OpenMM code with the backbone's topology and positions (N, CA, C; nanometers):
from openmm import Vec3, app, unit

residues = "MET ILE THR ASP TRP LEU ILE PRO SER SER ILE ILE PRO ASP LEU VAL ALA GLU ASN SER ASP TRP GLU ASP LEU ASN PRO ALA ASP ASN VAL LEU GLN PHE PRO LEU ILE THR LYS GLU ASP LEU ASN HIS ILE ALA VAL HIS ASP LEU ALA TYR THR SER LYS ALA GLY ASP ILE LEU ILE PHE SER GLY LEU ASP ILE PRO ALA TYR THR THR ILE LEU GLY ILE GLU VAL MET LEU ASP ILE ARG ARG ARG SER ARG ILE THR ASP TYR VAL LEU GLN PHE TYR LEU GLY ASN ASP THR VAL SER GLU ASN MET ALA GLU ALA GLU PRO SER ARG PRO ASN GLN SER VAL TYR GLY SER ASN THR ASN THR TRP LYS ILE ASP PRO SER VAL ASN LEU GLN ASP PRO ASN PHE ASN LEU ARG LEU GLN VAL GLY PRO HIS PRO GLN TYR PRO SER LYS ASP PRO ALA ILE ILE ASP LYS VAL ALA VAL ARG ILE THR TYR SER".split()
positions = [
    Vec3(-2.4329, 0.3241, -0.3710),
    Vec3(-2.3511, 0.4088, -0.4548),
    Vec3(-2.2070, 0.3558, -0.4514),
    Vec3(-2.1372, 0.3777, -0.5616),
    Vec3(-1.9970, 0.3379, -0.5715),
    Vec3(-1.9172, 0.4573, -0.6236),
    Vec3(-1.8070, 0.4877, -0.5564),
    Vec3(-1.7224, 0.5966, -0.6037),
    Vec3(-1.6453, 0.5518, -0.7268),
    Vec3(-1.5908, 0.6479, -0.7996),
    Vec3(-1.4895, 0.6155, -0.8997),
    Vec3(-1.3664, 0.5678, -0.8225),
    Vec3(-1.2651, 0.5234, -0.8948),
    Vec3(-1.1391, 0.4903, -0.8295),
    Vec3(-1.0776, 0.6201, -0.7802),
    Vec3(-1.0561, 0.6322, -0.6507),
    Vec3(-1.0016, 0.7519, -0.5880),
    Vec3(-0.8495, 0.7387, -0.5788),
    Vec3(-0.7792, 0.8353, -0.6350),
    Vec3(-0.6330, 0.8357, -0.6327),
    Vec3(-0.5883, 0.9229, -0.5158),
    Vec3(-0.5055, 0.8715, -0.4248),
    Vec3(-0.4575, 0.9563, -0.3153),
    Vec3(-0.3862, 1.0792, -0.3707),
    Vec3(-0.3993, 1.1917, -0.2995),
    Vec3(-0.3354, 1.3143, -0.3474),
    Vec3(-0.1984, 1.3370, -0.2844),
    Vec3(-0.1675, 1.2659, -0.1766),
    Vec3(-0.0371, 1.2860, -0.1147),
    Vec3(0.0210, 1.1551, -0.0635),
    Vec3(0.1521, 1.1588, -0.0447),
    Vec3(0.2257, 1.0413, 0.0010),
    Vec3(0.3423, 1.0870, 0.0858),
    Vec3(0.3679, 1.0120, 0.1900),
    Vec3(0.4900, 1.0327, 0.2670),
    Vec3(0.5462, 0.8961, 0.3047),
    Vec3(0.6774, 0.8846, 0.3145),
    Vec3(0.7342, 0.7596, 0.3642),
    Vec3(0.7192, 0.7554, 0.5156),
    Vec3(0.7193, 0.6372, 0.5724),
    Vec3(0.7081, 0.6201, 0.7164),
    Vec3(0.8389, 0.6585, 0.7868),
    Vec3(0.9404, 0.6938, 0.7084),
    Vec3(1.0705, 0.7365, 0.7617),
    Vec3(1.1026, 0.8749, 0.7093),
    Vec3(1.2046, 0.9367, 0.7639),
    Vec3(1.2523, 1.0641, 0.7106),
    Vec3(1.2900, 1.0426, 0.5647),
    Vec3(1.2487, 1.1327, 0.4769),
    Vec3(1.2639, 1.1141, 0.3319),
    Vec3(1.4074, 1.0827, 0.2900),
    Vec3(1.5066, 1.1446, 0.3556),
    Vec3(1.6453, 1.1172, 0.3159),
    Vec3(1.6827, 0.9721, 0.3404),
    Vec3(1.6150, 0.9080, 0.4370),
    Vec3(1.6437, 0.7684, 0.4697),
    Vec3(1.5479, 0.6722, 0.4010),
    Vec3(1.4571, 0.7245, 0.3228),
    Vec3(1.3562, 0.6415, 0.2588),
    Vec3(1.4180, 0.5534, 0.1510),
    Vec3(1.3550, 0.4377, 0.1313),
    Vec3(1.3965, 0.3454, 0.0254),
    Vec3(1.3401, 0.3847, -0.1102),
    Vec3(1.2574, 0.4875, -0.1151),
    Vec3(1.1868, 0.5246, -0.2377),
    Vec3(1.2471, 0.6496, -0.2992),
    Vec3(1.2578, 0.6522, -0.4319),
    Vec3(1.3122, 0.7671, -0.5039),
    Vec3(1.2129, 0.8828, -0.5062),
    Vec3(1.2660, 1.0045, -0.5061),
    Vec3(1.1898, 1.1267, -0.5335),
    Vec3(1.0696, 1.1501, -0.4429),
    Vec3(1.0788, 1.1125, -0.3156),
    Vec3(0.9729, 1.1471, -0.2211),
    Vec3(1.0168, 1.2731, -0.1480),
    Vec3(0.9493, 1.3819, -0.1748),
    Vec3(0.9857, 1.5109, -0.1175),
    Vec3(0.8886, 1.5454, -0.0051),
    Vec3(0.9353, 1.5436, 0.1211),
    Vec3(0.8429, 1.5715, 0.2319),
    Vec3(0.7896, 1.7132, 0.2319),
    Vec3(0.8532, 1.8040, 0.1594),
    Vec3(0.8062, 1.9429, 0.1563),
    Vec3(0.6751, 1.9562, 0.0806),
    Vec3(0.6567, 1.8784, -0.0258),
    Vec3(0.5328, 1.8927, -0.1024),
    Vec3(0.4399, 1.7722, -0.0901),
    Vec3(0.4925, 1.6547, -0.0596),
    Vec3(0.4127, 1.5321, -0.0418),
    Vec3(0.3228, 1.5006, -0.1604),
    Vec3(0.3510, 1.5569, -0.2761),
    Vec3(0.2680, 1.5343, -0.3937),
    Vec3(0.2963, 1.3951, -0.4485),
    Vec3(0.1911, 1.3238, -0.4756),
    Vec3(0.2043, 1.1880, -0.5258),
    Vec3(0.2232, 1.1894, -0.6762),
    Vec3(0.3334, 1.1296, -0.7215),
    Vec3(0.3596, 1.1162, -0.8645),
    Vec3(0.4045, 0.9733, -0.8915),
    Vec3(0.3313, 0.9065, -0.9788),
    Vec3(0.3672, 0.7704, -1.0165),
    Vec3(0.4587, 0.7731, -1.1368),
    Vec3(0.5461, 0.6762, -1.1581),
    Vec3(0.5643, 0.5587, -1.0733),
    Vec3(0.6496, 0.5891, -0.9501),
    Vec3(0.6323, 0.5058, -0.8480),
    Vec3(0.7175, 0.5084, -0.7303),
    Vec3(0.8169, 0.3931, -0.7454),
    Vec3(0.9445, 0.4219, -0.7280),
    Vec3(1.0486, 0.3223, -0.7537),
    Vec3(1.1427, 0.3163, -0.6340),
    Vec3(1.1794, 0.1956, -0.5926),
    Vec3(1.2755, 0.1832, -0.4840),
    Vec3(1.4137, 0.2254, -0.5315),
    Vec3(1.4916, 0.2856, -0.4407),
    Vec3(1.6278, 0.3290, -0.4731),
    Vec3(1.7201, 0.2102, -0.4959),
    Vec3(1.6946, 0.1027, -0.4225),
    Vec3(1.7767, -0.0178, -0.4327),
    Vec3(1.6847, -0.1372, -0.4534),
    Vec3(1.7450, -0.2474, -0.4961),
    Vec3(1.6688, -0.3710, -0.5116),
    Vec3(1.6178, -0.4185, -0.3758),
    Vec3(1.4967, -0.4731, -0.3760),
    Vec3(1.4456, -0.5447, -0.2601),
    Vec3(1.4911, -0.6887, -0.2785),
    Vec3(1.5435, -0.7480, -0.1742),
    Vec3(1.5999, -0.8803, -0.1965),
    Vec3(1.5746, -0.9758, -0.0817),
    Vec3(1.5806, -1.1005, -0.1149),
    Vec3(1.5765, -1.2115, -0.0208),
    Vec3(1.6807, -1.3098, -0.0746),
    Vec3(1.7969, -1.3116, -0.0113),
    Vec3(1.9110, -1.3830, -0.0670),
    Vec3(1.9684, -1.4798, 0.0361),
    Vec3(2.0050, -1.5985, -0.0113),
    Vec3(2.0693, -1.6970, 0.0762),
    Vec3(2.2099, -1.6487, 0.1109),
    Vec3(2.2395, -1.6462, 0.2399),
    Vec3(2.3727, -1.6099, 0.2870),
    Vec3(2.4565, -1.7361, 0.2997),
    Vec3(2.3995, -1.8373, 0.3598),
    Vec3(2.4579, -1.9717, 0.3666),
    Vec3(2.3449, -2.0677, 0.3984),
    Vec3(2.3735, -2.1942, 0.4189),
    Vec3(2.2687, -2.2947, 0.4410),
    Vec3(2.1648, -2.2469, 0.5427),
    Vec3(2.0405, -2.2412, 0.4989),
    Vec3(1.9247, -2.2087, 0.5822),
    Vec3(1.9276, -2.0692, 0.6447),
    Vec3(2.0109, -1.9806, 0.5941),
    Vec3(2.0125, -1.8432, 0.6439),
    Vec3(1.9933, -1.7469, 0.5271),
    Vec3(1.9079, -1.6515, 0.5470),
    Vec3(1.8766, -1.5553, 0.4421),
    Vec3(1.8891, -1.4136, 0.4962),
    Vec3(1.9110, -1.3211, 0.4066),
    Vec3(1.9023, -1.1797, 0.4394),
    Vec3(1.7931, -1.1203, 0.3512),
    Vec3(1.7128, -1.0328, 0.4090),
    Vec3(1.6014, -0.9741, 0.3347),
    Vec3(1.6025, -0.8229, 0.3464),
    Vec3(1.5550, -0.7554, 0.2413),
    Vec3(1.5424, -0.6102, 0.2385),
    Vec3(1.4067, -0.5764, 0.1782),
    Vec3(1.3148, -0.5237, 0.2610),
    Vec3(1.1835, -0.4799, 0.2133),
    Vec3(1.1841, -0.3283, 0.2007),
    Vec3(1.0881, -0.2736, 0.1296),
    Vec3(1.0748, -0.1291, 0.1168),
    Vec3(1.0122, -0.0684, 0.2407),
    Vec3(1.0330, 0.0620, 0.2596),
    Vec3(0.9677, 0.1332, 0.3691),
    Vec3(0.8172, 0.1339, 0.3477),
    Vec3(0.7447, 0.1520, 0.4565),
    Vec3(0.5999, 0.1685, 0.4471),
    Vec3(0.5707, 0.3056, 0.3859),
    Vec3(0.4786, 0.3077, 0.2905),
    Vec3(0.4334, 0.4320, 0.2278),
    Vec3(0.2956, 0.4667, 0.2828),
    Vec3(0.2743, 0.5951, 0.3124),
    Vec3(0.1476, 0.6419, 0.3685),
    Vec3(0.0773, 0.7275, 0.2633),
    Vec3(-0.0371, 0.6791, 0.2136),
    Vec3(-0.1151, 0.7491, 0.1119),
    Vec3(-0.2347, 0.8161, 0.1788),
    Vec3(-0.2555, 0.9446, 0.1519),
    Vec3(-0.3698, 1.0152, 0.2105),
    Vec3(-0.4318, 1.1076, 0.1065),
    Vec3(-0.5344, 1.1806, 0.1483),
    Vec3(-0.6040, 1.2693, 0.0558),
    Vec3(-0.6906, 1.1925, -0.0412),
    Vec3(-0.7741, 1.1021, 0.0116),
    Vec3(-0.8565, 1.0170, -0.0748),
    Vec3(-0.9851, 1.0845, -0.1219),
    Vec3(-1.0253, 1.1946, -0.0610),
    Vec3(-1.1443, 1.2686, -0.1030),
    Vec3(-1.2682, 1.1785, -0.1080),
    Vec3(-1.2936, 1.1108, 0.0031),
    Vec3(-1.4079, 1.0191, 0.0133),
    Vec3(-1.5356, 1.1015, 0.0320),
    Vec3(-1.6408, 1.0727, -0.0464),
    Vec3(-1.7643, 1.1526, -0.0377),
    Vec3(-1.8404, 1.1256, 0.0926),
    Vec3(-1.9381, 1.2115, 0.1212),
    Vec3(-2.0242, 1.1921, 0.2383),
    Vec3(-2.0990, 1.0592, 0.2230),
    Vec3(-2.1148, 0.9897, 0.3339),
    Vec3(-2.1797, 0.8580, 0.3304),
    Vec3(-2.2555, 0.8360, 0.4601),
    Vec3(-2.3475, 0.7411, 0.4582),
    Vec3(-2.4165, 0.6982, 0.5794),
    Vec3(-2.3524, 0.5706, 0.6314),
    Vec3(-2.3367, 0.4743, 0.5425),
    Vec3(-2.2803, 0.3449, 0.5803),
    Vec3(-2.1818, 0.2987, 0.4736),
    Vec3(-2.0661, 0.2509, 0.5156),
    Vec3(-1.9701, 0.1908, 0.4236),
    Vec3(-2.0079, 0.0441, 0.4060),
    Vec3(-2.0300, 0.0046, 0.2825),
    Vec3(-2.0690, -0.1333, 0.2528),
    Vec3(-1.9507, -0.2171, 0.2065),
    Vec3(-1.8514, -0.1519, 0.1446),
    Vec3(-1.7352, -0.2258, 0.0962),
    Vec3(-1.6235, -0.1323, 0.0537),
    Vec3(-1.5009, -0.1842, 0.0587),
    Vec3(-1.3819, -0.1074, 0.0199),
    Vec3(-1.2952, -0.1951, -0.0689),
    Vec3(-1.2505, -0.1361, -0.1791),
    Vec3(-1.1574, -0.2044, -0.2688),
    Vec3(-1.0332, -0.1179, -0.2843),
    Vec3(-0.9171, -0.1818, -0.2896),
    Vec3(-0.7919, -0.1122, -0.3162),
    Vec3(-0.7274, -0.1781, -0.4373),
    Vec3(-0.6989, -0.0954, -0.5386),
    Vec3(-0.6306, -0.1446, -0.6577),
    Vec3(-0.4824, -0.1084, -0.6474),
    Vec3(-0.3990, -0.2080, -0.6653),
    Vec3(-0.2546, -0.1870, -0.6719),
    Vec3(-0.2074, -0.2277, -0.8101),
    Vec3(-0.1288, -0.1422, -0.8726),
    Vec3(-0.0656, -0.1756, -0.9998),
    Vec3(0.0848, -0.1678, -0.9741),
    Vec3(0.1460, -0.2840, -0.9573),
    Vec3(0.2867, -0.2942, -0.9199),
    Vec3(0.3567, -0.3866, -1.0180),
    Vec3(0.4655, -0.3399, -1.0752),
    Vec3(0.5455, -0.4283, -1.1601),
    Vec3(0.6178, -0.5259, -1.0676),
    Vec3(0.5649, -0.6467, -1.0614),
    Vec3(0.6099, -0.7478, -0.9654),
    Vec3(0.7213, -0.8345, -1.0223),
    Vec3(0.8316, -0.7716, -1.0486),
    Vec3(0.9480, -0.8467, -1.0948),
    Vec3(0.9985, -0.9359, -0.9816),
    Vec3(1.0415, -1.0516, -1.0170),
    Vec3(1.1113, -1.1398, -0.9234),
    Vec3(1.0396, -1.1549, -0.7892),
    Vec3(0.9120, -1.1819, -0.7952),
    Vec3(0.8344, -1.2185, -0.6767),
    Vec3(0.8153, -1.1069, -0.5743),
    Vec3(0.8013, -0.9826, -0.6169),
    Vec3(0.7698, -0.8738, -0.5236),
    Vec3(0.6299, -0.9002, -0.4671),
    Vec3(0.6178, -0.8967, -0.3357),
    Vec3(0.4902, -0.9250, -0.2697),
    Vec3(0.4498, -0.8080, -0.1803),
    Vec3(0.3256, -0.8113, -0.1357),
    Vec3(0.2721, -0.7079, -0.0483),
    Vec3(0.2857, -0.7541, 0.0962),
    Vec3(0.3474, -0.6723, 0.1803),
    Vec3(0.3641, -0.7036, 0.3221),
    Vec3(0.2556, -0.6372, 0.4069),
    Vec3(0.2276, -0.5097, 0.3781),
    Vec3(0.1284, -0.4341, 0.4541),
    Vec3(0.0355, -0.3646, 0.3555),
    Vec3(-0.0937, -0.3791, 0.3749),
    Vec3(-0.1963, -0.3047, 0.3021),
    Vec3(-0.3102, -0.2852, 0.4010),
    Vec3(-0.3110, -0.1674, 0.4647),
    Vec3(-0.3962, -0.1482, 0.5806),
    Vec3(-0.4336, -0.0010, 0.5954),
    Vec3(-0.5545, 0.0238, 0.6452),
    Vec3(-0.6001, 0.1606, 0.6693),
    Vec3(-0.5702, 0.2020, 0.8132),
    Vec3(-0.5398, 0.3310, 0.8268),
    Vec3(-0.5083, 0.3908, 0.9570),
    Vec3(-0.5864, 0.5204, 0.9725),
    Vec3(-0.6069, 0.5599, 1.0966),
    Vec3(-0.6550, 0.6934, 1.1294),
    Vec3(-0.5430, 0.7555, 1.2112),
    Vec3(-0.4685, 0.8463, 1.1477),
    Vec3(-0.3448, 0.8958, 1.2093),
    Vec3(-0.2456, 0.7805, 1.2149),
    Vec3(-0.2009, 0.7457, 1.3361),
    Vec3(-0.1085, 0.6337, 1.3529),
    Vec3(-0.1752, 0.5109, 1.4123),
    Vec3(-0.3079, 0.5122, 1.4182),
    Vec3(-0.3821, 0.3996, 1.4753),
    Vec3(-0.4408, 0.3115, 1.3659),
    Vec3(-0.4174, 0.1827, 1.3759),
    Vec3(-0.4726, 0.0866, 1.2815),
    Vec3(-0.6240, 0.0812, 1.2960),
    Vec3(-0.6957, 0.0897, 1.1829),
    Vec3(-0.8417, 0.0801, 1.1887),
    Vec3(-0.8961, -0.0320, 1.0989),
    Vec3(-0.8088, -0.1063, 1.0326),
    Vec3(-0.8562, -0.2162, 0.9474),
    Vec3(-0.7639, -0.3363, 0.9624),
    Vec3(-0.8090, -0.4463, 0.9060),
    Vec3(-0.7208, -0.5618, 0.9031),
    Vec3(-0.6168, -0.5431, 0.7922),
    Vec3(-0.5059, -0.6137, 0.8042),
    Vec3(-0.4020, -0.6107, 0.7014),
    Vec3(-0.4438, -0.7076, 0.5917),
    Vec3(-0.4702, -0.6546, 0.4728),
    Vec3(-0.5190, -0.7372, 0.3626),
    Vec3(-0.4069, -0.7890, 0.2719),
    Vec3(-0.2824, -0.7540, 0.3016),
    Vec3(-0.1705, -0.7954, 0.2169),
    Vec3(-0.1555, -0.9479, 0.2181),
    Vec3(-0.1110, -0.9999, 0.1051),
    Vec3(-0.0873, -1.1430, 0.0905),
    Vec3(0.0509, -1.1629, 0.0298),
    Vec3(0.1303, -1.2464, 0.0920),
    Vec3(0.2632, -1.2781, 0.0377),
    Vec3(0.2464, -1.3846, -0.0703),
    Vec3(0.1965, -1.3418, -0.1838),
    Vec3(0.1644, -1.4319, -0.2941),
    Vec3(0.2552, -1.4012, -0.4122),
    Vec3(0.3526, -1.4902, -0.4404),
    Vec3(0.4479, -1.4601, -0.5474),
    Vec3(0.3875, -1.4589, -0.6870),
    Vec3(0.2698, -1.5150, -0.7051),
    Vec3(0.2116, -1.5186, -0.8392),
    Vec3(0.1000, -1.4154, -0.8557),
    Vec3(0.0881, -1.3212, -0.7622),
    Vec3(-0.0153, -1.2172, -0.7731),
    Vec3(0.0092, -1.1371, -0.9004),
    Vec3(-0.0963, -1.1071, -0.9759),
    Vec3(-0.0779, -1.0297, -1.0995),
    Vec3(-0.0334, -0.8869, -1.0699),
    Vec3(0.0239, -0.8216, -1.1711),
    Vec3(0.0698, -0.6841, -1.1532),
    Vec3(-0.0417, -0.5920, -1.1067),
    Vec3(-0.1600, -0.6041, -1.1675),
    Vec3(-0.2730, -0.5239, -1.1229),
    Vec3(-0.3655, -0.6135, -1.0422),
    Vec3(-0.3815, -0.5786, -0.9151),
    Vec3(-0.4623, -0.6590, -0.8233),
    Vec3(-0.5595, -0.5706, -0.7486),
    Vec3(-0.6744, -0.6273, -0.7162),
    Vec3(-0.7725, -0.5567, -0.6346),
    Vec3(-0.7916, -0.6370, -0.5066),
    Vec3(-0.7723, -0.5681, -0.3953),
    Vec3(-0.7966, -0.6269, -0.2638),
    Vec3(-0.9311, -0.5785, -0.2135),
    Vec3(-1.0007, -0.6635, -0.1383),
    Vec3(-1.1320, -0.6281, -0.0854),
    Vec3(-1.2395, -0.6482, -0.1899),
    Vec3(-1.3592, -0.5964, -0.1598),
    Vec3(-1.4720, -0.6085, -0.2533),
    Vec3(-1.5785, -0.5063, -0.2155),
    Vec3(-1.6852, -0.5052, -0.2920),
    Vec3(-1.7933, -0.4108, -0.2626),
    Vec3(-1.8752, -0.4530, -0.1409),
    Vec3(-1.8405, -0.5678, -0.0800),
    Vec3(-1.9075, -0.6118, 0.0426),
    Vec3(-1.8085, -0.6349, 0.1578),
    Vec3(-1.6824, -0.6058, 0.1379),
    Vec3(-1.5797, -0.6277, 0.2406),
    Vec3(-1.5399, -0.4924, 0.2997),
    Vec3(-1.5655, -0.4721, 0.4269),
    Vec3(-1.5342, -0.3442, 0.4921),
    Vec3(-1.3970, -0.3434, 0.5580),
    Vec3(-1.3172, -0.4468, 0.5387),
    Vec3(-1.1828, -0.4571, 0.5962),
    Vec3(-1.1887, -0.4530, 0.7493),
    Vec3(-1.3058, -0.4865, 0.8049),
    Vec3(-1.3301, -0.4862, 0.9499),
    Vec3(-1.3087, -0.3485, 1.0121),
    Vec3(-1.3372, -0.2433, 0.9332),
    Vec3(-1.3305, -0.1073, 0.9868),
    Vec3(-1.4575, -0.0823, 1.0682),
    Vec3(-1.4413, -0.0383, 1.1910),
    Vec3(-1.5545, -0.0082, 1.2778),
    Vec3(-1.6389, 0.1021, 1.2137),
    Vec3(-1.7715, 0.0884, 1.2149),
    Vec3(-1.8583, 0.1897, 1.1539),
    Vec3(-1.8412, 0.3304, 1.2129),
    Vec3(-1.7871, 0.3407, 1.3333),
    Vec3(-1.7687, 0.4727, 1.3949),
    Vec3(-1.6484, 0.5490, 1.3383),
    Vec3(-1.5613, 0.4831, 1.2621),
    Vec3(-1.4440, 0.5484, 1.2049),
    Vec3(-1.4877, 0.6403, 1.0912),
    Vec3(-1.4436, 0.7636, 1.0944),
    Vec3(-1.4782, 0.8628, 0.9924),
    Vec3(-1.3752, 0.8558, 0.8791),
    Vec3(-1.4133, 0.7983, 0.7661),
    Vec3(-1.3226, 0.7861, 0.6523),
    Vec3(-1.2946, 0.9209, 0.5864),
    Vec3(-1.3728, 1.0230, 0.6184),
    Vec3(-1.3497, 1.1570, 0.5640),
    Vec3(-1.2501, 1.2374, 0.6476),
    Vec3(-1.2099, 1.1843, 0.7616),
    Vec3(-1.1112, 1.2522, 0.8458),
    Vec3(-0.9829, 1.2715, 0.7653),
    Vec3(-0.9214, 1.3905, 0.7674),
    Vec3(-0.7982, 1.4128, 0.6900),
    Vec3(-0.6820, 1.3238, 0.7335),
    Vec3(-0.6928, 1.2635, 0.8531),
    Vec3(-0.5878, 1.1736, 0.9006),
    Vec3(-0.6101, 1.0285, 0.8583),
    Vec3(-0.7194, 1.0012, 0.7872),
    Vec3(-0.7453, 0.8662, 0.7361),
    Vec3(-0.6466, 0.8393, 0.6236),
    Vec3(-0.5765, 0.7263, 0.6299),
    Vec3(-0.4748, 0.6974, 0.5286),
    Vec3(-0.4620, 0.5481, 0.5030),
    Vec3(-0.3987, 0.5168, 0.3925),
    Vec3(-0.3709, 0.3797, 0.3520),
    Vec3(-0.2202, 0.3598, 0.3572),
    Vec3(-0.1786, 0.2494, 0.4165),
    Vec3(-0.0350, 0.2197, 0.4242),
    Vec3(-0.0043, 0.0951, 0.3427),
    Vec3(0.1071, 0.1051, 0.2719),
    Vec3(0.1502, -0.0030, 0.1831),
    Vec3(0.2981, -0.0287, 0.2036),
    Vec3(0.3331, -0.1557, 0.2173),
    Vec3(0.4737, -0.1960, 0.2185),
    Vec3(0.4872, -0.3173, 0.1286),
    Vec3(0.5867, -0.3124, 0.0401),
    Vec3(0.6159, -0.4252, -0.0476),
    Vec3(0.7576, -0.4727, -0.0213),
    Vec3(0.7829, -0.5970, -0.0590),
    Vec3(0.9163, -0.6528, -0.0409),
    Vec3(0.9300, -0.7832, -0.1161),
    Vec3(1.0422, -0.8487, -0.0986),
    Vec3(1.0629, -0.9767, -0.1662),
    Vec3(0.9807, -1.0852, -0.0977),
    Vec3(0.9478, -1.1888, -0.1718),
    Vec3(0.8767, -1.3003, -0.1107),
    Vec3(0.9644, -1.3592, -0.0005),
    Vec3(0.9078, -1.3885, 0.1171),
    Vec3(0.9896, -1.4335, 0.2295),
    Vec3(1.0475, -1.5748, 0.2162),
    Vec3(1.0068, -1.6503, 0.1138),
    Vec3(1.0573, -1.7873, 0.1013),
    Vec3(1.1427, -1.8108, -0.0216),
    Vec3(1.1325, -1.7248, -0.1225),
    Vec3(1.2020, -1.7502, -0.2483),
    Vec3(1.3100, -1.6447, -0.2723),
    Vec3(1.4289, -1.6852, -0.3124),
    Vec3(1.5343, -1.5871, -0.3416),
    Vec3(1.4912, -1.4924, -0.4539),
    Vec3(1.5247, -1.3650, -0.4374),
    Vec3(1.4905, -1.2660, -0.5387),
    Vec3(1.5733, -1.1405, -0.5157),
    Vec3(1.5817, -1.0587, -0.6195),
    Vec3(1.6535, -0.9313, -0.6102),
    Vec3(1.6086, -0.8434, -0.7263),
    Vec3(1.5210, -0.7473, -0.6962),
    Vec3(1.4696, -0.6564, -0.7976),
    Vec3(1.4117, -0.5328, -0.7313),
    Vec3(1.3999, -0.4229, -0.8054),
    Vec3(1.3332, -0.3054, -0.7485),
    Vec3(1.1821, -0.3260, -0.7479),
    Vec3(1.1137, -0.2479, -0.6661),
    Vec3(0.9678, -0.2439, -0.6705),
    Vec3(0.9291, -0.1177, -0.7458),
    Vec3(0.8333, -0.1304, -0.8352),
    Vec3(0.7849, -0.0162, -0.9129),
    Vec3(0.6327, -0.0130, -0.8991),
    Vec3(0.5819, 0.0909, -0.8334),
    Vec3(0.4383, 0.1054, -0.8113),
    Vec3(0.3851, 0.2065, -0.9123),
    Vec3(0.2957, 0.1612, -0.9989),
    Vec3(0.2391, 0.2483, -1.1018),
    Vec3(0.1065, 0.3114, -1.0614),
    Vec3(0.0356, 0.2499, -0.9669),
    Vec3(-0.0937, 0.3068, -0.9290),
    Vec3(-0.1392, 0.2484, -0.7958),
    Vec3(-0.2010, 0.3345, -0.7161),
    Vec3(-0.2726, 0.2951, -0.5954),
    Vec3(-0.4051, 0.3713, -0.6013),
    Vec3(-0.5157, 0.2999, -0.5870),
    Vec3(-0.6471, 0.3639, -0.5932),
    Vec3(-0.7429, 0.2924, -0.4994),
    Vec3(-0.8411, 0.3663, -0.4509),
    Vec3(-0.9397, 0.3138, -0.3567),
    Vec3(-1.0794, 0.3395, -0.4130),
    Vec3(-1.1671, 0.2388, -0.4003),
    Vec3(-1.3071, 0.2559, -0.4408),
    Vec3(-1.3951, 0.2158, -0.3224),
    Vec3(-1.4944, 0.2978, -0.2948),
    Vec3(-1.5821, 0.2784, -0.1798),
    Vec3(-1.7250, 0.2528, -0.2270),
    Vec3(-1.7866, 0.1479, -0.1731),
    Vec3(-1.9298, 0.1245, -0.1920),
    Vec3(-1.9984, 0.1697, -0.0648),
    Vec3(-2.0985, 0.2573, -0.0765),
    Vec3(-2.1592, 0.3174, 0.0416),
    Vec3(-2.3081, 0.3443, 0.0189),
    Vec3(-2.3734, 0.3747, 0.1287),
    Vec3(-2.5144, 0.4170, 0.1179),
    Vec3(-2.5292, 0.5518, 0.1852),
] * unit.nanometer
topology = app.Topology()
chain = topology.addChain("A")
for resn in residues:
    res = topology.addResidue(resn, chain)
    for name in ("N", "CA", "C"):
        topology.addAtom(name, app.Element.getBySymbol(name[0]), res)
């Protein structure tokens, strides 16, 4: 069986909302509304010969995936739709149970990644141990984007969609 694309129902920044790099994240309601836009440009800029300064976005925590009952997880896919101006790349794309990492980090610092990308597959379990309960309310997906670490850039990150699809038996 394969789920439809599951849209997380809530989001919180990994920091106190007032200090977050993302616009309009209200910790009181945690309601997810796209697009998500950084308050300032994410940048990787040369300061002088061989020295750079970089600014990545805060980690975003997506939860409320409403994963159906399953016996075995066969594969997990995550769709990201990000307007990747000026080489915006993915730094962290990983599943957690509460604050504990339960999957490998699937993010790739790829400057030519298309705006809409799918990570994983219907046969890739992201190395999540079968004992992990994906229906646990503390199961979440974390995402961090930023400038490519090797190429100069300066632009905001705009996330239009995050969705998860599960292949299960």
